[in-house]
Every structure is written in C-alpha cells, then in structure tokens.
C-alpha positions as CSV (number, residue, x, y, z in Angstrom):
1,M,-19.7,11.2,-24.7
2,S,-16.3,12.0,-26.3
3,E,-13.0,11.2,-24.6
4,F,-12.4,15.0,-24.0
5,D,-16.0,15.4,-22.6
6,L,-15.3,12.5,-20.2
7,I,-12.0,14.1,-19.0
8,E,-13.6,17.6,-18.7
9,R,-16.7,16.3,-16.8
10,Y,-15.2,13.9,-14.4
11,F,-11.5,14.5,-14.0
12,T,-10.7,18.2,-14.6
13,R,-10.2,20.1,-11.4
14,P,-8.0,23.1,-10.3
15,A,-4.5,22.1,-9.4
16,P,-3.3,25.3,-7.7
17,S,0.1,24.0,-6.6
18,A,1.0,22.8,-10.1
19,A,2.5,25.2,-12.7
20,L,0.2,23.5,-15.2
21,G,-2.4,20.8,-14.7
22,V,-4.9,18.9,-16.9
23,G,-5.3,20.1,-20.5
24,D,-1.9,20.2,-22.1
25,D,0.6,17.7,-23.4
26,A,2.3,17.4,-20.0
27,A,1.8,18.7,-16.4
28,L,4.3,21.1,-14.9
29,V,5.2,20.8,-11.2
30,A,7.8,22.8,-9.3
31,V,9.7,21.0,-6.5
32,G,11.1,23.3,-3.8
33,A,14.8,23.7,-3.0
34,G,16.3,20.9,-0.9
35,K,13.6,18.4,-1.8
36,E,13.5,15.3,-3.9
37,L,10.6,14.1,-6.0
38,A,9.3,10.6,-5.3
39,V,7.5,9.0,-8.3
40,S,5.7,5.7,-8.4
41,S,3.1,4.0,-10.7
42,D,0.6,1.3,-10.0
43,M,-1.9,-0.4,-12.3
44,L,-5.1,-2.1,-11.3
45,V,-6.5,-4.6,-13.9
46,C,-10.1,-5.9,-13.8
47,G,-10.0,-9.7,-13.0
48,T,-6.5,-9.5,-11.5
49,H,-6.7,-6.8,-8.9
50,F,-10.5,-6.3,-8.5
51,L,-13.7,-8.1,-9.5
52,A,-15.8,-6.8,-12.4
53,D,-18.7,-5.9,-10.1
54,A,-16.6,-3.8,-7.6
55,D,-18.3,-0.7,-6.2
56,P,-16.9,2.1,-8.4
57,F,-16.6,4.5,-5.4
58,L,-14.5,2.0,-3.5
59,L,-12.5,1.2,-6.6
60,G,-11.8,4.9,-7.1
61,H,-10.5,5.0,-3.5
62,K,-8.4,1.9,-3.9
63,T,-6.9,3.1,-7.2
64,L,-5.3,6.1,-5.5
65,A,-4.8,4.3,-2.1
66,V,-2.3,1.8,-3.5
67,N,-0.2,4.6,-4.9
68,L,-0.4,6.6,-1.7
69,S,0.9,3.6,0.1
70,D,4.1,3.8,-2.0
71,M,4.5,7.4,-0.9
72,A,4.1,6.3,2.7
73,A,6.8,3.7,2.3
74,M,9.2,6.4,1.1
75,G,8.3,8.9,3.8
76,A,7.1,11.3,1.1
77,V,4.4,13.9,1.2
78,P,2.0,13.0,-1.7
79,R,1.4,16.0,-4.0
80,W,0.4,15.2,-7.6
81,A,-1.1,12.3,-9.6
82,T,-1.9,11.4,-13.1
83,L,-4.6,8.9,-13.9
84,S,-4.9,6.7,-17.1
85,L,-8.0,4.7,-17.7
86,A,-8.9,2.0,-20.2
87,L,-12.7,1.8,-20.2
88,P,-15.0,-0.6,-22.0
89,Q,-17.5,2.3,-22.5
90,A,-18.1,5.8,-21.2
91,D,-20.6,4.9,-18.4
92,G,-21.5,8.3,-16.8
93,P,-23.0,7.0,-13.5
94,W,-20.0,4.6,-13.1
95,L,-17.5,7.4,-13.8
96,Q,-19.2,9.7,-11.4
97,R,-19.0,7.2,-8.5
98,F,-15.4,6.3,-9.4
99,S,-14.2,9.9,-9.6
100,D,-16.1,10.7,-6.3
101,G,-14.2,7.9,-4.5
102,F,-10.9,8.9,-6.1
103,F,-11.2,12.6,-5.2
104,A,-12.5,12.0,-1.7
105,L,-9.2,10.3,-0.9
106,A,-7.2,12.8,-3.0
107,D,-8.7,15.7,-1.1
108,A,-8.0,14.0,2.3
109,H,-4.3,13.9,1.4
110,G,-3.9,17.1,-0.5
111,V,-3.2,15.3,-3.8
112,E,-3.9,17.2,-7.1
113,L,-4.8,15.3,-10.3
114,V,-2.7,17.0,-13.0
115,G,-3.1,14.7,-16.1
116,G,-3.5,11.3,-17.5
117,D,-5.0,9.5,-20.5
118,T,-8.2,7.6,-21.5
119,T,-8.8,4.9,-24.1
120,R,-11.4,2.3,-24.9
121,G,-10.4,-1.3,-23.8
122,P,-10.7,-3.8,-21.0
123,L,-11.1,-2.0,-17.7
124,N,-7.6,-1.0,-16.5
125,L,-6.7,1.8,-14.1
126,C,-3.2,3.3,-13.7
127,V,-2.0,6.1,-11.5
128,T,1.4,7.7,-11.4
129,I,1.9,9.5,-8.1
130,M,4.5,12.2,-7.2
131,G,5.5,13.3,-3.8
132,E,8.1,15.4,-2.0
133,V,10.7,14.4,0.6
134,P,13.6,16.4,2.0
135,A,16.8,15.6,0.2
136,G,18.5,12.5,1.7
137,R,15.6,11.8,4.1
138,A,13.6,9.3,2.1
139,L,12.9,5.9,3.6
140,R,14.4,3.2,1.4
141,R,14.7,-0.6,1.1
142,D,18.5,-0.7,1.3
143,G,19.2,0.5,4.8
144,A,18.4,-2.5,7.0
145,Q,21.3,-3.5,9.4
146,P,21.9,-6.7,11.5
147,D,20.2,-6.6,14.8
148,D,17.5,-4.1,13.6
149,D,14.0,-4.9,14.8
150,I,11.4,-5.7,12.1
151,W,8.1,-3.9,12.6
152,V,4.7,-3.9,10.8
153,S,1.8,-1.6,11.1
154,G,-1.9,-2.5,11.6
155,T,-3.3,-6.0,11.3
156,L,-2.1,-8.2,8.4
157,G,-4.1,-10.7,6.3
158,R,-7.5,-9.0,6.4
159,A,-7.7,-8.3,2.7
160,A,-6.6,-11.8,1.8
161,L,-9.3,-13.2,4.1
162,G,-11.9,-10.8,2.6
163,L,-11.0,-12.0,-0.9
164,A,-11.2,-15.6,0.1
165,H,-14.7,-14.9,1.5
166,L,-15.8,-13.3,-1.8
167,Q,-14.5,-16.3,-3.7
168,G,-16.2,-18.8,-1.5
169,R,-13.0,-20.3,-0.2
170,L,-14.0,-19.6,3.4
171,R,-16.9,-18.0,5.3
172,L,-16.5,-14.9,7.5
173,Y,-19.2,-13.6,9.7
174,D,-20.4,-10.4,11.3
175,Q,-17.8,-7.8,12.3
176,V,-14.9,-9.9,11.1
177,R,-16.4,-10.1,7.6
178,E,-17.1,-6.4,7.5
179,D,-13.6,-5.6,8.7
180,C,-11.9,-7.9,6.2
181,L,-14.0,-6.6,3.3
182,Q,-13.3,-3.0,4.2
183,A,-9.6,-3.8,4.3
184,L,-9.8,-5.3,0.8
185,H,-11.9,-2.6,-0.8
186,Q,-10.9,0.5,1.1
187,P,-7.2,0.3,2.3
188,M,-6.0,3.2,4.3
189,P,-2.5,4.3,3.2
190,R,-0.2,5.0,6.2
191,I,1.0,8.4,5.2
192,A,1.3,9.9,8.7
193,L,3.3,6.9,9.8
194,G,5.7,7.1,6.9
195,L,6.4,10.8,7.6
196,A,6.9,10.1,11.3
197,L,9.4,7.3,10.5
198,R,11.9,9.6,8.8
199,G,15.0,9.6,11.0
200,I,13.8,6.5,12.9
201,A,13.4,3.6,10.4
202,R,16.5,2.4,8.6
203,S,14.4,0.8,5.8
204,A,10.8,0.5,4.8
205,I,8.4,-1.0,2.3
206,D,4.7,-1.2,1.8
207,I,3.1,-4.6,2.0
208,S,1.3,-5.2,-1.3
209,D,2.3,-8.7,-2.3
210,G,2.5,-10.2,1.2
211,L,4.8,-9.7,4.1
212,Y,7.2,-12.5,3.4
213,A,7.7,-11.4,-0.2
214,D,7.9,-7.7,0.5
215,L,10.3,-8.1,3.4
216,G,12.4,-10.2,1.0
217,H,12.9,-7.0,-1.1
218,I,14.4,-5.2,1.9
219,L,16.6,-8.2,2.6
220,Q,17.8,-8.3,-1.0
221,R,18.5,-4.6,-1.3
222,S,20.2,-4.5,2.1
223,A,22.1,-7.7,1.7
224,V,21.0,-9.1,5.0
225,G,18.8,-11.9,6.4
226,A,15.9,-12.1,8.9
227,E,14.1,-14.2,11.4
228,L,10.4,-13.8,12.0
229,E,8.2,-15.2,14.8
230,I,4.9,-16.5,13.4
231,A,3.2,-16.0,16.7
232,A,4.1,-12.3,16.8
233,L,2.3,-11.5,13.5
234,P,-0.7,-9.2,14.1
235,C,-3.5,-11.4,12.7
236,V,-7.3,-11.4,12.6
237,E,-8.2,-13.3,15.8
238,T,-12.0,-13.7,15.9
239,G,-13.9,-16.2,13.9
240,V,-10.9,-17.4,11.7
241,E,-8.8,-20.5,12.2
242,A,-5.4,-19.3,13.6
243,E,-3.3,-21.2,11.0
244,R,-5.3,-19.7,8.1
245,A,-5.0,-16.2,9.6
246,Q,-1.2,-16.6,9.9
247,Q,-0.9,-17.8,6.3
248,C,-2.8,-14.8,5.1
249,A,-0.8,-12.4,7.2
250,L,2.5,-13.9,5.9
251,G,1.7,-14.2,2.3
252,G,-1.8,-13.0,1.4
253,G,-1.0,-9.5,0.0
254,D,-3.1,-6.4,-0.5
255,D,-2.5,-5.2,3.1
256,Y,-1.0,-1.8,2.2
257,E,0.5,-1.6,5.7
258,L,4.2,-0.7,6.3
259,C,7.0,-3.1,7.1
260,F,10.1,-1.3,8.4
261,T,13.3,-1.9,10.4
262,A,14.7,0.2,13.2
263,P,17.4,-0.2,15.8
264,A,16.4,-1.6,19.2
265,A,17.1,1.8,20.8
266,A,14.0,3.1,18.9
267,R,11.6,0.8,20.7
268,D,10.3,3.3,23.2
269,T,10.0,6.0,20.5
270,L,8.0,3.6,18.3
271,T,5.7,2.6,21.2
272,A,5.0,6.3,21.8
273,L,4.5,6.9,18.1
274,A,1.9,4.1,18.0
275,A,-0.1,5.7,20.8
276,Q,0.2,9.1,19.1
277,L,-1.1,7.8,15.8
278,D,-3.6,5.4,17.4
279,L,-2.1,2.7,15.2
280,N,-0.8,-0.8,16.2
281,L,2.9,-1.2,15.5
282,T,4.1,-4.7,16.2
283,R,7.7,-6.0,16.5
284,I,7.8,-9.3,14.6
285,G,11.4,-10.3,14.3
286,K,15.1,-9.3,13.7
287,I,17.4,-8.6,10.9
288,R,20.4,-10.9,10.9
289,A,23.7,-11.2,9.0
290,G,23.5,-13.5,6.0
291,R,20.8,-14.0,3.5
292,G,17.2,-15.3,3.5
293,C,14.3,-15.2,5.9
294,V,13.6,-17.9,8.5
295,V,10.1,-18.1,10.0
296,R,9.9,-19.8,13.4
297,D,6.9,-21.4,15.0
298,A,5.8,-21.0,18.6
299,A,8.3,-23.8,19.6
300,G,11.2,-22.0,17.8
301,M,11.3,-24.5,15.0
302,E,11.9,-23.3,11.4
303,M,8.7,-23.4,9.3
304,K,8.5,-24.4,5.6
305,I,7.0,-21.5,3.7
306,E,5.0,-22.7,0.7
307,K,3.4,-19.4,-0.4
308,A,5.9,-16.5,-0.3
309,G,3.5,-13.9,-1.7
310,Y,1.7,-12.8,-4.9
311,D,3.6,-12.9,-8.2
312,H,1.8,-11.9,-11.4
313,F,4.0,-14.2,-13.5
314,A,4.6,-17.1,-11.2
C-alpha cells in the first residue's frame, strides 16, 4: 500500500464547509466575519502517551479528543483538523480501526479532516485542530482575578489511576477499574461546557498535565496566586485509598477536564449549568493576590506538594 493509497482509503472524506480539503498542498478554510480562529496542535507518541498494544479504535478517539479538549478550554467551536501520522508499517486492519475511532468522535463534534501527512517511522500521531470563537469572547488563561472561585469539571485522577493499574503499581477492581480505564483510553472533551462558560468564566485551561501544574499556567499568565482545599477535589472514592486518589487528582494528568475561574456571583449560574449539562462542577479553592499555589489539608495546614504534574523534560 502506497502512502497516497493509505490517505485515500482511510482518511479522505468530504469536507463541505472547507473551501478545499484533503488532496492539495494546503487546506483552505473560510472564517466568518466577527470570528476568530483558534488553532492548537497535540502530539501523541507511542511509549510516552500510550502503550504499544493500545486498541487502535480508542487511540483514534483519544488522538482527536486531546485536541478537542483544547478547543473546549478556549470556548471555541471545533471545525477542522489535520492529522499527521508516523507509522512503522501500513497495517490495513489497524488503520481501519484507528480511523473509525477518529471519525466517530469527529462526526460527533462536526469536525472535518482537511489534510495532514504520513511517513514511515516510530508510531507518532499529531493533530492540528482549528475552531471558531466570536471575536473577543475566547476563554483565556490570563483573566483570573483575586477572589475568583476556582472550579473543575468531572472527577479528577481517574486516568492516572487507570495507568497505574495497567503498569501494575496498584490494583483496581470492578466498576472502578472500568471507569478509570475508560477515562484513560476514551476521554470526553468538554466542548459544551467550554461554550457555555463564555461570558461566565474569567479564565480557563484544560487539565492535561495535572491540576496543580495546569492551574499554575493560569496563575502565571494572570499574575495571581491561589489556595486549594485538598478535601474539595472531586476524586475517585470507591476501592482506592483516599491519599492516592487525591495525589492522582492533584498531579496525575491525562484528565482532559476543564479548570476555570469565575466570580463568586456566578455560583448559582454554574450550579444550574452543571444540572443542565448533567456534569459535576466542583468549587475547589480561591484565587488570591500574590504568587504561587497553596494546597491546604482538611485541618487547614499547608501541604508540601512533591509531584506538581507531568513534564516531558523533567
């Protein structure tokens, strides 16, 4: 199978909203008046972001999901994507499963694949995603203000616990195991939440490298500090030691939930939004003047944080 046969068979589909899709030197997309284009890229590398025996359908889903999560964090409507693949070989059944998983999620969010690249090499998957947001309405990292509440969506730490289970560092059982493995392999990007937070949240970020580390990006960009309550973190509760669950929630990574800040006056609005979306939104702390992030235990004492989050080069 040639490179061009591979592209034609598995990744060429109509892209009706693009002026020009797969097949030329570049894609052409038109952005409507009064809109801004949000663009982000994420790379998944075998052995770093996923195991070599990962189910290709779930891997196709996750390859796009981690990029959709960036669009959610910006409050952008995802529209177009490019996909670049380094493949050890042109394995037809693997490619079929991978593309099925990728396009199932793409179709669910109205995303069109408009281009990319393929080459032979160690398995490496890279997506560039593009989305639209009304001019001046994007969620950003630099808007947090003192006395803002800090919120997170969903349950944190599940993916990290799922990975620890696969690596034999702990044992999970029954429904907890299935829930954590699903969170690891098939994260659900919070697109609807991101769109709903426009005009409510003052800052936002998706949690990919761990809550503590990613919140730190908001604090740095906004030139503020924060206090978190460890007991407030929405953790896995059943069948997992509480301290381990809290550690994974704080620094485990791969959650792809949203962390955002909002004024205290928005609490009722956010409670109603959580019910509307059928999604847990949890208030976990406060933005403060100054710098740095203090995490307090149940007694109000400052905790020493040893693992801040994932860093590829640490």
